[in-house]
N, C-alpha and C positions, 0 to 999 in steps of 0.2 A: 504492500500499498505507500502508496507518497507520502511525502511526510505534512502539507498543510493538514491534508482532512485526518490522518493519524491524531495528532494536534486536538484537530475541533474535539472526533470525536472522545478522545481524551478527559478533556475540558468540559464538554457536554455533561459526561458520564460524572468526573469531580463534581460538577454544579446537581446532580440528581442526587448523590450522594452524601457531601455536604461535606467531605474529607478532601483533602490534598494528601494523592494515590501516588506523585509521581512529583519529585526536588527538580527540579531547572536548572543550569548554570546559569550565568546571565547572557553568554552569549547563545543558550538554547543549544549547543551541542551535544551535550553532556546531561548524563539524566537519571536517578537511581529512586528506588523505589523508597518510600514510608514505611514505616512498619503499619500503616493500615493497609497502604499498598501495597506491601505484604503479603499480610494476611487475607485481601483478597482474590490477590495472584492461587496463592495456595488453594482459595475455597472454587475459587473459576474452576480450574483444573482438575478439581473431584468431580464439581458438575459437570465439566464436559466428558470427564472419561466416564462416569455414572452413565451418561447419554448415549458414547457408543456401549457399552456396556449392553444399554436396555435394549438400541438397535439389535445386536449380536443378538440376545436371549430372545426376542421376537422372532427373528428370524430363522431361528432354530428353532421355538418351537412350531411355527408355519409350517418347518421341514417337519416336525413331528420327530424331532431328536433330542429336546428337552421338554419339561413340563408336566402336570400332573393329568393322572388319568384315572376316572371315577369309574369304577365297575359298580352291578350287582351280582350277588350271587345268593342261591340257596345253600343251606350249609352243607347237605348232599351232595354237592357239586364242586365244591372247597379242592377236591382229589383233580381235577380238570386243570388247577392253575399252576401248581409246583413247575410243570416240564415246560409249560408253554413262559410262565413269567423268568425262569433262567433263559430259555432262548434268548426272548424279549430283549431283558438286560444285559446280558452277552453284546447284543448289538444298541440297544440305546441305554446305556448306562447313566443317562443325566436326567432319566423319564423317573416317575416317581407316581405310585399308585394308592388312591382310596380305596379302601372296599367295603362295600355294605353286606351286613351278612341278615339276608332275611329271607323271606318266604316268598315262593313266584308271583302270585297276585302284588304283595310290598315291592319288590324291582320288575313289577311294569308299571307301577306305581308310576316311581322314581324315573323309569324310561322315560313316561309320558309328561313328568313335570323336570325334564331335562337336569336331573341333579343328579342322573349319571348318564354313558353312553353307550353302554354294551351293558348286556347281563347274561346270566346264565343260568335257565331255567330248569323246572321238568312241565313239560307239555301234558297235557293240552294248554291253550293261554287262558286264562282265568276270568281276564279285564273283560268291562265290557266292549272296550272301545279298542280291538285289534286287530281293524283293517289296516294300521297303518305300520303295523308292527312286521318288520320281515324276518326271518327265521332262517336259520343253519343247522340241520338236523343234526349232534353229533353221535348218541350210543344209544341202544337198548341196554337198560343196566337192570338183569334181572334180580327180583326181591331174594333175601335170604334172611334164614333166622339165625338169631344167635342167641344159644342158652346159660346161661349160669355158670359159674364152675361146680364143679362135682354134680351136675344133676342128670351129667350121661346118658338124657334124654338119643342121641342121635351122635353118631360114631363116624360115618360114613360122612362122604360130600353133598349128598342130597336128602333132603325127608320130605316124607308125601305132605300136604294140604291137609291128609283127615286126621291124622297124627298129632295135630296141635291143638284141634279141638278142645281135649280137656288141659290145657294147661293156660295158666294166666298172659295175656301176650299186652307189648307195647309197640304200640302201632304207629311207624311217622303218618303223621296230621297235618299240612298246612290248611291254608284257607283257601277258598274256591270253593265252588261246586263239585268240581270231578279231580282227583290226586289219586299218590296213590292208596291211600287209608280207604279211600271206594272201589278198587281194584280188588284190592284183598281180602275185604268184605263181600265183595259182587262171588268172586271164586272163592270162599266159603260156602255161600249161597244155595251156589251152584250144585255144591257139594252135599247140600240138605245138610249143613248146621251153622248155627250163629259162633263164631268167634268169642271165646273170652275176651274183650278187652277192660285191661284195668287203666290204662295210661294209654293216652295222646296227646302228643306232643310234636311241634316241628322242626325241635332240634337233634336229628339223629345224634350229638354226642352225649346230652342228657337220658337219651333208650338205652344205649351202651352200658352209659355206668350203671345204670337203675338194674342194666341184668347182671350187671358185672357184680352188686351188693344183692341178686338172689331175689329179685323181684320178681321177673316171670323174663319171658323171652322175646328179643327183640324185632321187631319184623324189618329190615330198612333194605335199601337200595344196597347192593355188593361196593360199588365205587366206593360206598361209604366207609364198609370197612377202612380204608386207607389209611382215613384220618386217625387211624392211631387205635386198632385192635387190641386189647391185654392179652398176653401169654395164658390166663387164668380163662378165657371167653375163647367159646369154638363156634363154627358158624356153616351150615349148610344151604344149599341151594336149593327153594323151596318149588316142587314136582306138583299140579304142572307149572309150570312156569309162568312168571306175573313182572310182566316186563314194564319197564318205568321207563319213557322216553328225556333226555333230554337234548336242550337248545340251547345258542347261541342268537341272540335277539337284540335288534337296534332299532332305532325309526327312520321308516323306509322315507326318501325325499328332505331330510333334513339334516340338516348340516351336521357334518360328521369331523373332528379335529382332524391332522393330518397323523395326531399319534394314536387316536381309536383307528385311522384306519389301516395303519402298520400294525398296532397290536392284532385288531380282525385278523386282516391275513396271516400275522405268523401263526396264532391259532387254526385259523383255519389249513393251513398247510400240515401243524401238529395232527390234525383228527380228520 
């Protein structure tokens, strides 16, 4: 910048601040910062650096390589996350996550209210307004029976549903009109008995803890066993098979951050 406009801008800045920033010699050829000028210089430099960092951060977030991603999941679907998060974090180490652990209907509600961008749920969809929800089916999880330690009701890998008739049962049950709970009860009814359900809960870890306490047999999707089945517990797959379908969901035709797009792509590639 030429000397005259530079001098004018410095003078204008000093008048605006009401302080002398630069001490000039009589000839105007040499100058030095005053204490106030040095403070202003340091702070201005910090601000400029902050602006540069902000621009870089915004660009990186737009590219999906940094930022925070909000995901909703039902507790019994949590085992899907570790392998995806591991691969994703290796590629995008500056992305952090906020997880909401709810039942399927609540995850759908969080998606509709834009509190999350992606959800992992158990099908079918539970909300009334589902026309705008995109679904990527994951897999079908068979239901298993987890028996308390020392019960020794079953020792093989399977158990017929009729054998469960006389035992107290702890069954996974989220909100909504149709779920794992309803499928299990329907299958029992088809085999001409009403199950002795003494506890319903949307939290599979609670059901497994109750089973571990000897309260009853927990009925949960098989993948939930990965949440940490104690050595004192054993499980068997229920015959005939009762399957629970899972899916990755998001709002169709709605802005999806690049971070969410990258995560969705990683998830789909792994499943």
